[in-house]
N, C-alpha and C positions, 0 to 999 in steps of 0.2 A: 665572646665570653662576658657574662654579666657582671657589672662593677657593683661593688660595695662599698658605698663610700664612709661606712662605719669604720671599715677597716683602714681606709685612707686618710680620715681626718682624726688625728691622734686624740682630739678632745671628746670624742664618741665613747671614750673609755674613761672609768675613773676608778679609783681604789675604793674598796670597801672598808669601812671601821676608821679611817683617817680622812684628813682633809689635805688637798693638793692645790698649790698655786699654778696655774695655767695660763697660757695666751691664745685665746680664741680667734680664728682667723675671721675676716668679713665673709659673711655668708648671707644667701637670699631665701626667703621662704615664701611659700603659700600663707596668707595670714587672714584671719578673721577676729575681730575683736568683739568681746561681750562682757556680760556682768552677771553676778550671781553664784549660787551654789552649782558646781558641775553635775552634781548627781541628781538634782531636780530642775534646773533651768533648760527651758526648750530651747533657748538659744544656743547653749553649749551643744546639745544633741544635734541641732541644725548645722552647726559650725562643721562638726565632725562628718557629718553625712554630705556635706558639700566638699570638704578638703579631699577626703579619699577619693572620690570619683574623678576630681581634677587631677590629683596625683598620678592616678593611674593612666588617665588619660595622657599625660604628659610622658610617661614611661613608654607607652606604646607609639606615640608620636616620635619619641626620640630613636626607638628601635627601627621604626619604619622610615623616617626620613634622614636621620643621622648615622644609622647603623650602630647606634651605641644603646645597649641595653644595660639596666641597672636596677638594683633592689630598691623598692620605694622606701624611702627613710621612715622612721617612727615618728609618730605623733610627738610634739612638743607643745610647751606653754609657757608663756610668760604670765607671772601672777603679781597682782599689787593691791594695796589697800591704803586709805589715809591713815590707818593705824597699822604698824607691821604685826602687833600684837596678834592681829586677827589671823595671822598665819602660824604662829608659833604657841602663844600660852593658850588664847581665847578659841583659835580654830573656828573663828565665826564666818562661815562660808557664805552667808548672805551679803557680807561687805566685800567679798572679792570682786575685783576685775581682772579679766584675763585676755590675752591673744592667743588663739590656738594656730599652730604651724605646723608645715611639713617642708622639709628643706627640699629647694629647687637646685639641681646640679648646675654648676658654673658655666656648662656649654650650652644649656637652654637659655635663649635671650627672651625678653618680656613679650615680643611678638608672638612666639610659639607659646607661652603660657596663656595669651589672649585667645589663640587658636583652640587651644584645649579646653579653656573655660568656656568659650562659645559653643563647642561640641557639647558639652556636659549640659549647658543651658538648654540647647535645642531638644536633648533627649528628655529634659525634665527631672524631678526628683532631687535636685540640688537646692533645698529652700534657702540657702544663705548665699546663693551664687552672686548677687548683686552685692554683696558685703566684701567679697573676695578681692584681696589686692597681693601685689608682690612687695614685700619689706626686706629692705637691706638692714642687716644687723652687723655692727661692729663693736662687739662686747670687749674685745682686747683682754686686759689682765682680769682673772676670774680666780674665784675659790670654788672648789667643786668636791663632791664625794659621790659614792654609790650606796644609796639606800636599798636594802632589801626588807621588804615587808609591806604592809598595808600603808596607805596614802596617809591615813590618820595617825599613824606612828611616826610621822615626819617632824612634829612639833620639836621634841627634845634635841634632835640633830639639828634642825635649824636654830634653834637658840644657842646651842654650843658654838655653831659657826659665827653667827652674827655678834653674840654677846662676848666670846672668849677668842677663838682661833682669829678672827679678823683684825681685833685692836691689838691683839698680843703680837701679831706680826707687823704692826706699822701701817695697817690698812684701813681704810673705810670704804663702806658700800657707796655704790652710784647707781648703777641699772637696776633693773627689775629682776626679780627672783625668776629662776629660769628652771623648768623641769624637762627632763627627756624620758620619755617613757619606752624602756626597753622590753617591757613585758606587756602582754595583751591581758587586760583584767577580765575580758569575756571567756579566757581560755586559761588562766593562771591562778592558782589560789592565792589569796592575798598575802600569806606569808611568804611567797615566793616572788612576788613582784619585783622587778629591778628598775630602780629610777635614779637617773643622775639629777643630784640637786646643784644648783650653779648659781653663784653671786657675783656679778660684776663688781669690781673694787679700784681702787686707786692708792697710790702710796700717799702717806700723810707727810706733809713737811718737803 
């Protein structure tokens, strides 16, 4: 039976139109770092062209060697900038830095990730394979919501999260802005894209 981790990890669901405070468990990801506008930066395209082949190689390895089949998890990304207004008011994508990621199931160890990555490297066509790594992320306490609509319409939602909800609930931001892309922009109209917007926080005082 194929495992869908989106249904097993509660924080892969979020309410639309309101913010919620959640605790995200420690998770591991295939990850590649980069910088610049994701719409135009070749590095971002290269990252995605590498992450997906390795993620599917891992899926087939898990099914073949461990008899555990699963749904490949959605693309995710951490985003940051020296000035957070670049995400909210200004939306200056040239100043963005990012880590593109896909979740690794917890039963797959780093050695098997390396086997899958090596298989993809041998086949060629994964331009950022040498930049690929496994990153453990322990975000813990977070605020998140489901945004439905174009990515460029996120600004007001993030402003409300950062400037209103978080301080009003005795919290402050800690880690990097995190997005989980539940919709495929190649096949989904912009107004129907579904994205979880997440911000790690800590309690003040």
